[in-house]
ChimeraX commands (.cxc) that place a marker at each C-alpha (Angstrom):
marker #1 position 102.16,131.46,164.91 radius 0.5
marker #1 position 102.25,128.43,162.68 radius 0.5
marker #1 position 101.66,125.09,164.39 radius 0.5
marker #1 position 104.16,122.29,164.00 radius 0.5
marker #1 position 103.35,119.37,161.76 radius 0.5
marker #1 position 103.29,115.87,163.20 radius 0.5
marker #1 position 104.51,117.26,166.51 radius 0.5
marker #1 position 107.75,118.60,165.02 radius 0.5
marker #1 position 108.83,122.25,164.89 radius 0.5
marker #1 position 108.12,124.14,161.67 radius 0.5
marker #1 position 111.11,124.13,159.28 radius 0.5
marker #1 position 111.51,127.61,157.82 radius 0.5
marker #1 position 114.81,127.12,156.01 radius 0.5
marker #1 position 113.31,125.31,153.02 radius 0.5
marker #1 position 115.96,123.67,150.88 radius 0.5
marker #1 position 118.63,126.09,152.03 radius 0.5
marker #1 position 119.36,127.25,148.47 radius 0.5
marker #1 position 118.39,130.91,148.91 radius 0.5
marker #1 position 119.16,133.26,151.77 radius 0.5
marker #1 position 115.96,135.21,151.17 radius 0.5
marker #1 position 112.26,134.66,150.53 radius 0.5
marker #1 position 110.77,134.86,147.03 radius 0.5
marker #1 position 107.43,136.64,146.66 radius 0.5
marker #1 position 105.89,135.81,143.25 radius 0.5
marker #1 position 103.06,137.51,141.35 radius 0.5
marker #1 position 103.82,141.03,142.72 radius 0.5
marker #1 position 102.55,143.83,140.46 radius 0.5
marker #1 position 100.96,141.26,138.15 radius 0.5
marker #1 position 97.64,142.71,136.96 radius 0.5
marker #1 position 94.96,140.08,136.57 radius 0.5
marker #1 position 96.59,137.53,138.85 radius 0.5
marker #1 position 94.22,136.63,141.71 radius 0.5
marker #1 position 96.98,136.69,144.35 radius 0.5
marker #1 position 98.85,139.85,143.30 radius 0.5
marker #1 position 97.19,142.06,145.94 radius 0.5
marker #1 position 97.75,139.62,148.81 radius 0.5
marker #1 position 101.36,138.98,147.80 radius 0.5
marker #1 position 101.94,142.72,147.46 radius 0.5
marker #1 position 100.94,142.99,151.13 radius 0.5
marker #1 position 103.39,140.19,151.97 radius 0.5
marker #1 position 106.18,142.14,150.23 radius 0.5
marker #1 position 105.27,145.35,152.10 radius 0.5
marker #1 position 105.32,143.47,155.40 radius 0.5
marker #1 position 108.66,141.84,154.59 radius 0.5
marker #1 position 110.09,145.26,153.72 radius 0.5
marker #1 position 108.75,146.78,156.98 radius 0.5
marker #1 position 110.12,143.88,159.04 radius 0.5
marker #1 position 113.50,143.90,157.30 radius 0.5
marker #1 position 112.96,140.36,156.00 radius 0.5
marker #1 position 115.28,139.67,153.05 radius 0.5
marker #1 position 113.13,138.96,150.00 radius 0.5
marker #1 position 112.92,139.19,146.24 radius 0.5
marker #1 position 109.74,140.04,144.37 radius 0.5
marker #1 position 108.90,138.63,140.95 radius 0.5
marker #1 position 106.21,139.70,138.49 radius 0.5
marker #1 position 104.45,137.17,136.31 radius 0.5
marker #1 position 106.74,136.29,133.43 radius 0.5
marker #1 position 109.93,136.80,135.44 radius 0.5
marker #1 position 112.23,133.99,136.53 radius 0.5
marker #1 position 115.09,133.81,139.00 radius 0.5
marker #1 position 118.02,131.95,137.45 radius 0.5
marker #1 position 120.99,130.87,139.58 radius 0.5
marker #1 position 124.06,129.55,137.78 radius 0.5
marker #1 position 126.89,129.01,140.24 radius 0.5
marker #1 position 127.68,132.42,141.73 radius 0.5
marker #1 position 125.69,134.25,139.03 radius 0.5
marker #1 position 122.10,135.20,139.94 radius 0.5
marker #1 position 119.83,136.99,137.47 radius 0.5
marker #1 position 116.18,137.84,137.05 radius 0.5
marker #1 position 114.86,137.38,133.52 radius 0.5
marker link #1:1,2 radius 0.2
marker link #1:2,3 radius 0.2
marker link #1:3,4 radius 0.2
marker link #1:4,5 radius 0.2
marker link #1:5,6 radius 0.2
marker link #1:6,7 radius 0.2
marker link #1:7,8 radius 0.2
marker link #1:8,9 radius 0.2
marker link #1:9,10 radius 0.2
marker link #1:10,11 radius 0.2
marker link #1:11,12 radius 0.2
marker link #1:12,13 radius 0.2
marker link #1:13,14 radius 0.2
marker link #1:14,15 radius 0.2
marker link #1:15,16 radius 0.2
marker link #1:16,17 radius 0.2
marker link #1:17,18 radius 0.2
marker link #1:18,19 radius 0.2
marker link #1:19,20 radius 0.2
marker link #1:20,21 radius 0.2
marker link #1:21,22 radius 0.2
marker link #1:22,23 radius 0.2
marker link #1:23,24 radius 0.2
marker link #1:24,25 radius 0.2
marker link #1:25,26 radius 0.2
marker link #1:26,27 radius 0.2
marker link #1:27,28 radius 0.2
marker link #1:28,29 radius 0.2
marker link #1:29,30 radius 0.2
marker link #1:30,31 radius 0.2
marker link #1:31,32 radius 0.2
marker link #1:32,33 radius 0.2
marker link #1:33,34 radius 0.2
marker link #1:34,35 radius 0.2
marker link #1:35,36 radius 0.2
marker link #1:36,37 radius 0.2
marker link #1:37,38 radius 0.2
marker link #1:38,39 radius 0.2
marker link #1:39,40 radius 0.2
marker link #1:40,41 radius 0.2
marker link #1:41,42 radius 0.2
marker link #1:42,43 radius 0.2
marker link #1:43,44 radius 0.2
marker link #1:44,45 radius 0.2
marker link #1:45,46 radius 0.2
marker link #1:46,47 radius 0.2
marker link #1:47,48 radius 0.2
marker link #1:48,49 radius 0.2
marker link #1:49,50 radius 0.2
marker link #1:50,51 radius 0.2
marker link #1:51,52 radius 0.2
marker link #1:52,53 radius 0.2
marker link #1:53,54 radius 0.2
marker link #1:54,55 radius 0.2
marker link #1:55,56 radius 0.2
marker link #1:56,57 radius 0.2
marker link #1:57,58 radius 0.2
marker link #1:58,59 radius 0.2
marker link #1:59,60 radius 0.2
marker link #1:60,61 radius 0.2
marker link #1:61,62 radius 0.2
marker link #1:62,63 radius 0.2
marker link #1:63,64 radius 0.2
marker link #1:64,65 radius 0.2
marker link #1:65,66 radius 0.2
marker link #1:66,67 radius 0.2
marker link #1:67,68 radius 0.2
marker link #1:68,69 radius 0.2
marker link #1:69,70 radius 0.2
view
């Protein structure tokens, strides 16, 4: 459980731009967080949490209704 900040509930919706979580640095050899974020992705998959994984060098680009990973 994550405690609230300043006595307010935790806001999980972020900016409301995406309807899924983004997990960066997955399968990125040499990155210090790749292993930990790989575990996050596995847990999201097991829990059915909508998410997108990105390797180093990839970018998510949203242009209107068009969404691409480069």
